[in-house]
N, C-alpha and C positions, 0 to 999 in steps of 0.2 A: 709842525704837522705834520712833514716827512723830512725822515733824518736817514743819510747813508753814510755807515762808516764801513771803513776798510776794506770797500767792495772789490774783490779781486775775477778774474774769470778768464781759467787755462782752457782753450778748446782742445781735447786730447787727439791722438793723430797717431797714426802708424809708426811715423818717425821720433814722437815724444809726445810733445804738447808745444798749441800756440798759445801766448800771454797776450790776448789783445786788452785786459783792463790788468793794471797793478795793485793800484789802492787809493780808490775816491773815495772823499769822506766832504761832507757839505751837509746842509740842512735848508729847509724850503718852510717859511713861517705861513701861516694864512694869510690868502689874498695876495700873495707874491706873484708875480710875472718874471720867471728866472728863465734864461736863456742859454742855450747850451753851443760853444761852438769850439771849432779846432780843426786839426790838418781829417785830411779824408783818411779815413783807415785808424783814426785814432778811440774808436768806439763807444762812440755816441748812441747807436742803435743796439750796440748789444749793453751796455748801460742801459737805455730806457727798458728794454727788454728785463732786464733782472731786479728793476724795481717797479716794473707790472707785474713782476711774478710770471712772467711767460719763460724764464729762464732761471739756470739755480748759481747761484754766485757761488765761485771756488771755495771762496772765504768773506768772511767778510758778512754785516748784514742790512737789512735795509727795514725800519720800524713805520707805518703810518698809524697817526694817532697814543703812539707809544707801543703797538701790537706788530709784531714780527711778522714781514709779508713773506711765507711759504707759498703761495699762488695768489691768483689776479684778485685782490681784495673788493668788497662790493662798493668800498666809497672812492675807486680811484677807475677813470674810463681813459682808452687810447682813441687818438684819431692819427692814422697811420697817413703815411703819404700815398701810396696807391689807393686814391679813395676809388675810385673806379671799381676795383677787383675788393671794396669791402663792403660794396652793395650790391642787394640781389636786383636784378634787372627785371624777373618776373613780379619781382612786389612793387605795388606803389610807392611812392614819397612819403604816406605815412605810415606805411605798412613796416615800411623800412625804420622808420622811425621808431615805431612802436614795437619790434620784434625783442628786444632786450629787457623793457620792462613786463612782453607778454612770458617771455622765459625764467623772468624774476618772481613772476605769479603776482604781480601788480595786479589789482580789480580794473573791471574792464572800464567804468568811468572815469577811474584816477588816469590809467592810461591814456584814455584820450582827452581829456584835460591838460595832461602831462606834456603829449605829442602838441598839440593844439599852441601850448606857451612856449616850447622850443623852435616849432616854426616861426610862430610870430618872431621869436628872439632873432632868427638868421636871416628875416626878409622873406620866407618861401609859404607862408600861409596860401598863397594861390596858387598854390604849386600842388598841394597835397595828393591831388589824386593823378598826378604824372609818374609818368615811368620814370627811372632815374636817366633812360635813356632817351629819352625826350628835352635831355636839359646839358648846356655848355658842362664845362671841367669846374667852372669856379661856382656854380651852382651847385652841382654831385658834393662839390665837399662842402658845401653849407649842411646839404643833407646830413653829412658824415660829421658834422660838427654840432648839427641839432640832433642827431642821434646820442652823441657822449651826453649831451647835458640836459636832455629828458630823463636820462640814468641818475640825475639828479647828485652827480659825485662831487667830493670835496678837493679831491685832485683830476687834475686832466693832465695827459703826458700829450705831448703833439708831436710828431717824427716827419721832420719839414714837410709839414703840408699843404706847401702854397708852392712850391718848388716846379710844381707841372703845368701851373696855371701863367696867363699873360702880366705885363708889370703892371695894369693898372686892376686887374683881379684879384691881384697878391694885395694891392697898395688898400684896396678895399677889405679884404679877408683880416689882414692885419688891426685896422680899425675896428673889426665885427670882432675880434678877439680879446683887444681889450674893454670894450665896449661890455660883453659878455662878465670878462671877468670881475670891470666896475659894480655891474648890477646884480649878481650873482655871488658876489664873492667868494670864489672857487681859488685857487692855487694852480698855478699853470706851470709847468717845466715843458719847453721848448724849442726843439732840437732844430738848429740850421745851419748854414752853409755859410749864407748871407749876412754879412757882418753888418750893413746898413739896417737891415732888420732885426737886427738882434739887440742893436743899438736904439732903436724906434721901438720897438716895443718892450723893454726889459725893465724891470726894476734891480735890476743885476744881471752881470754877462757871467757864465761859468769859463772858463776856457782852459781848454784839456792841452795836455802836451800830445807829444807825439806819442806813436804805440812803444812799448809798455805804457800805458797810461796813468798819470797822476792828474790833479788839479794844479794847471800851470799858475791860475791868478782867478778870485774871484771878486767881479769889479760892482763895485756900486756905482750905477748908473746915475747921475744926479741930474737929471734933466726935469723940467715943472711935469707934475702930475698929467694936467690934459695935455695929450701932444697932438699936433696937427703932420697930414705928411708934408704940407707945405714951409709953415712956419717954422716946426718942431729942427727939419732937416737943413732950413738955413741958417741955425742956430751955430754960434764960434763953437762953443760947448760940444756942440753935435759933432762939428768936423773934428775936435778934439779926442773927444772918444772912440769915434770911427777910427783915426787914426791911431790911438794905442791899439785896442783888437788885434789889428791889422797886424802890426807890428807883433803882438805876440803871435799870431800864429805865424808867421814867416820865421821867425824863431824857434818854433816848436817843429815845422819842418825841416830847420837846418838841425835839429836834434838837439837844442837847448833841455834843459832841465829847470825847474824853480830852483836849485841852487844853484844855478849857471854852469851846469859843468854840460860837457854833451854826450850826446851818445853814441857807444861803440869807435 
């Protein structure tokens, strides 16, 4: 479905260049939910922007369904961390969700159908006529998710989408993403700083090294497919996986690379 091959990104500066991402290679299959974690400054958001076609890599390629990504693909949608700034406060919830469909030239009757389905999927049918500023932070993020899935993407990119909400809302939104992925069959790449979240959500966790970034480990999460916030997090295997991911990130912070050498 999605293939990242040798992606490198260097930001040019007056003093030369800053190598943010050195060499990233991995694949995402259909209906996978893969979480991306790593130390702060490891280039997670830079990578996501390259995958989304919002930023051109210095070298390497990103392909979606075998086609090279050179700009924002029609089959891909992005949910950003700063959801409040991505919603238009003067538009009602349904109009915010409808906007990308309108820009894409989707017929009015079809737009209404897709908006209604998306709002139902995120539990916001009752809020269709409200404005974003009338909603809680968690509900605003549900609107952003509804807007993304109304577009019917094959791949959904999520950049720390729950960082600004409280713990209970975060748990509810995690379960929402898992249910949407299961129901719609969408492939999800989910960037997070939260180790527990990555293990709970993911079918795999890709752990990035410190900058300049490479893939430190691509870890399969062998937990049951059906997960529960209480039962799953109480499993001994969940604790083992969480410990392993945390350990790898601490090693990355210390400058260790996948070949067990220290940077600098």
